N, C-alpha and C positions, 0 to 999 in steps of 0.2 A: 581439482574440485573447486567450484565457485564458492564464494563466501556464503551464498544462500544455501547451497547444498550442504556445506559444512555445518551451518547452523542447524538445519533440520536433522542432519545425521546425529549431531551431538544431543539434541533434544530427544530424539527417538531412543538413543542409548540410555538416556536418563528417565525415560517414561514420562516426559513432559510435553506440553503443547506450546506452540509458538504464539507469542503475543506481538501483533503487528499494528502499531498506531499509525494513523494518517494525520499529517498537518499540512496546511497550505504554506508554501514557501513565501516568506515576506509578511506573514500575518501572525499576530496582530501588530507586531513591530518589526520592521525589516532588520534592525540590528540585533534582534533576539533569536532569529531562526536557528543559527548554529548552536547557541546556548540551549535552546529548547531541544534540539536533537540530542545533545549530550545528556540532558536531563532525562529524556525518554530512555536512552540506553542505560543510564544509571538506575532508573526506576524499574527496569526489568524487560524493556523491549528487546525482542530478538531480531527483528527487521524493522526498518523505518520506511514508510511510504511518504515520499515528499511530493506534494501536489504542485504541479506547474500551473500558475494562474492563467486562466483563459476567460475571455469575455462571454462565452456561451457554453458553460459546462452543463450540457443537457442531461447528464445522468445524475447530477447532484441536486439535492434539496436546497432550501433557502439558506441554511446555515453555511454550507460550503460555498454556495454562490456568492454570498455576501463577503466571505473571506477572500475569495478570488477578486472581487471588486475592490476591496480595501488594498490588497497587494498590488493590483494593477495601478491604482492611484499613486502608490509609492514607487511606481516605475519598475516593478519586478517582472522581468521577462526571463526567457529560457537561459540566456547567457548568465544572468545573475544567479539563477537557480544552480547552475553548474559551479559557480563561484562558491556558493554555500557548501556544496558537497566537497569541493576541494579544500575548503577551510576546515570542515568537519574531519576530513581524513588526516589532517596534521596531528590530531590528538587521538583519533580512534581509527585503527587500521582493521578492526574486526567486525563491527556491526554492519550488516548489509544495508544498503540504501537502494530503494526502488523509486524511480520517477514515475508518477502517475499523472496522466493528463490526456490531452486531445491532439488530434492529428495536425491541426492548423499551425501551431507554433513550430512543430518539427518540420513540416513542409516548407514553411517560410525560412527556417534556419538552414535547411538543406539536410537531407537524410544522411548522406555520407559524412558530412561535417559533424552532424549531431552524434552519430555513432562513435566516431573517433574522439570527439571532445568529451562525451560521456565516459568513455573508458578512461581517458586521461585524468578526468576529475575524480574518479573513484566510484562511479555508479556501478551497481551490480545487476540491476534488472530494470526493465521498462514495461509499463502497462499503459497502453494507449486505448482508451475506451472505444473510439470510433475507428479503429483498425480491426475489422472483423477478420477471422482466420482465413476466410476465402480470399481476402485481398491482401493478406499480410505475410505470405510465405517468403517473399523476397526480403521484406523488412526483418523478419525473424532470422533469416539466414545471415543478413548483414550484421545483426546483433551477435549471433553466435561466432562470427569470424573474430570478434573482439572479446569473446568469452563473457558476453552479457546475456542474461536470461530474458527471453521474451515471455511475458506473463499475460494470460488471457482471462477474460471473464466468462463465466457460465451462469445461467439464470434458470429459474423454475420452468421457463418455457423452452429450454434447450432440448433439442432432439438427441436421440442416440447418435445420429450421424454427426451432428455438431460436436458432441462430446468426443467422438472418435477423431474427428478432424483436428480438434484442439490438442488431443492427446498425442498426435503425431508431431506437432511443432512446438508445443509449450515446453519450457523448462523452468526450474526454480520452484514454482508452485502455480496452481490455478486458483483463481479467486471466484468463489461461488457467491453470487448475489442472492441473498437468502429470501428476497421478496420481490413482488412485482411492483416496482415503484422507484423512487429516488432515494439517495442517501439521507439518513436521518429519520426515516419513517419509523413509527413506533409500534408496529403490529407484527413483530417477528413471531413466527410459529416454529418453535424449536422441534416439535414432533415432525413437521414437514421436512425440516432440514435433515433430521435423522433418517428419513426415508430416502432422500435424494442422494446424500453423500455416498452411500454404498454403490449406487448406480454409476456415479461419476468415477469411482475407483475402478470400475470394470473397464474403463476406457483410457484412463490416464495413469501414468506411472509416477508422477510427481505428487508431492503433498497437496492436500486440499485445504485451502483457507476459506473461512466464511465471514462475510461482512454485510453491511447495510442493516441497520436496526438494532445493533448491539450497543447498549447504552450504560450497562452497569455490571457489577461483579457477578451477580446471580445469573444474568443472561449469558455473560461470557463463559461462566463455568458450565452451563448447560450446553452451549454450542461446542465448547472445547471437548466435552465428553464424546462427541460424535465426529469431530473433525481433527485436522492436524494443526490448525492455526485459527486464531480469532483476530479479526481486523476491526479496529475501532477508530472512527473518524469524526463524525459529526458531534458526538458528545464531548470529545476532547477539544475540538475547535470552539465549541460553545463555552466550555469552561475557560479557555484561554482568552477569548475575546473581551471578557469583562474584567480581566485582571490589570492592575497597574503594571507598568514595565518591570518593576523590581520583583514582582511575584510570579511572572509567567513560568520561569524555569522550575521553581519549587512546586507550583501547582501541577505542572506536567509530570514531574517525578513522583509526586504523591499519588496522583491518579493512576499512573502506571503501577506503582507498588501495590495499590489496592487490587487492581485487576490481576496482577501477577500472583498475589497471594491466593486469590480465588481459584486461579487455574492450577496452582500447585497443591491446593488443599486435598 
């Protein structure tokens, strides 16, 4: 059983929902990424999504776009992201790590090399925004040969056919984009989420996480009531970008603890 599957199985047995924070690798301080990851886990994160910086993150809003730009200015590329995961694994053998990003860095790195190196570093899952399921079956198969989970996005516009296709190749969890827009948008309709998640579950056997637009404890709790996991990215990145170096880890841990308490209430 993968670390992701084990984490969700444990949560289900406890009647709890998964908390999945997203941070951009190398932001806001390159030497703080691993420290932030540990702080997130300490604060109550069940899975950590680590963003791979890319120059054209078309699915992301201004907050994460700027985070990627800052990280790229610091020279953070895919190889360094894998180094961060490798370092994290020296002290944390249990918290699943998912790399989230775009196809270009992986294509440039080399797909086979990436899959092997990701496994060796301690990565558990991979979510590539612009690898649609119709074009990603071979990539998903390559990931599974190394016991890595291929994770896919679903959106409010996803058809039943698209849900079924993703259900056939996804593992770990699926990520439902809760609104038509980019990350960080502030108009999440939790009632609409409550209507769509049961439809998704008719087609997929893995847990359903919901993200995009979740910014506080109240929204997280409302989404957690109808899903298996809550994904929070832009608000966390926004909090960290204004912190001095010495405060980033404690800020990350405190924010996680607040959301964790809301989900467990």
